C-alpha positions in Angstrom: 13.1 -10.6 -7.3 12.1 -10.8 -11.0 8.6 -9.6 -10.2 10.0 -6.3 -9.0 12.1 -5.4 -12.1 9.5 -2.9 -13.4 8.9 -1.4 -9.9 10.4 1.9 -8.9 12.2 2.5 -5.6 9.0 4.2 -4.3 6.9 1.2 -5.4 9.2 -1.1 -3.4 8.9 1.2 -0.3 5.1 1.2 -0.5 5.1 -2.6 -1.0 7.4 -3.2 2.0 5.4 -0.9 4.1 2.0 -2.5 3.2 3.4 -5.9 3.9 4.2 -4.8 7.5 0.9 -3.0 8.3 -1.0 -4.7 11.1 -4.8 -5.3 10.8 -4.8 -4.2 7.2 -7.8 -6.3 6.3 -9.9 -4.7 9.0 -8.6 -1.1 9.1 -7.2 -0.6 5.6 -4.6 2.1 5.0 -4.7 5.8 4.4 -3.3 7.0 1.1 -1.2 9.7 2.8 0.3 7.2 5.2 1.5 5.1 2.2 2.8 8.3 0.5 4.9 9.2 3.6 6.2 5.6 3.8 7.5 6.0 0.2 8.6 9.6 0.2 9.4 10.4 3.8 7.4 12.0 6.7 8.2 15.6 5.8 6.9 15.5 2.2 4.5 18.2 1.0 2.0 15.9 -0.6 0.7 16.9 -4.1 -1.6 15.3 -6.6 1.4 13.8 -8.3 2.3 11.7 -5.3 -1.3 10.8 -4.7 -1.6 9.5 -8.3 1.7 7.6 -8.2 1.0 5.8 -4.9 -2.7 5.2 -5.8 -1.4 3.5 -9.0 0.9 1.3 -7.0 -1.8 0.3 -4.5 -4.3 -0.4 -7.2 -2.1 -1.7 -10.0 0.8 -3.6 -8.4 -0.8 -4.5 -5.0 -4.4 -5.0 -6.3 -5.9 -3.0 -3.5 -9.3 -1.3 -3.5 -10.3 2.1 -2.2 -13.5 2.2 -0.1 -15.1 4.7 2.2 -14.9 3.7 5.9 -17.3 5.2 8.4 -15.8 6.2 11.7 -18.0 8.1 14.1 -19.4 11.1 12.3 -17.0 11.1 9.4 -16.3 9.0 6.4 -12.7 8.4 5.4 -11.4 6.9 2.2 -9.2 3.9 2.9 -7.4 1.3 0.8 -8.2 -2.3 1.6 -6.5 -5.5 0.4 -8.2 -7.9 -1.9 -7.7 -11.7 -1.9 -5.0 -11.1 -4.6 -3.3 -8.5 -2.4 -3.1 -11.1 0.4 -1.6 -13.6 -1.9 1.1 -11.1 -2.9 1.8 -10.3 0.7 1.9 -13.9 1.7 4.2 -14.8 -1.2 6.6 -12.0 -0.2 6.7 -13.1 3.5 7.4 -16.7 2.3 10.3 -15.5 0.1 11.7 -13.4 3.0 11.6 -16.5 5.3 13.7 -18.4 2.8 16.6 -15.9 3.1 
């Protein structure tokens, strides 16, 4: 729990959501999905939320944004790094202990 002291409630919500995403290594996540996980489905997303959640993904979860090609379009997605997977694994281990 000490590692979360400087985290906001929204950081915690993003973190918990990211830990539960299936196929995150292959598919990555969309920024707006992470924002809705933190702020709720009905939020009108502004640049402020995009910056805050991007900061959480990059800074606290050590994720990287990359362009992912899908058919005729390219989408920006956030992907976990080796460090991200360590953080997620440690979190799941801690949850199993309770």
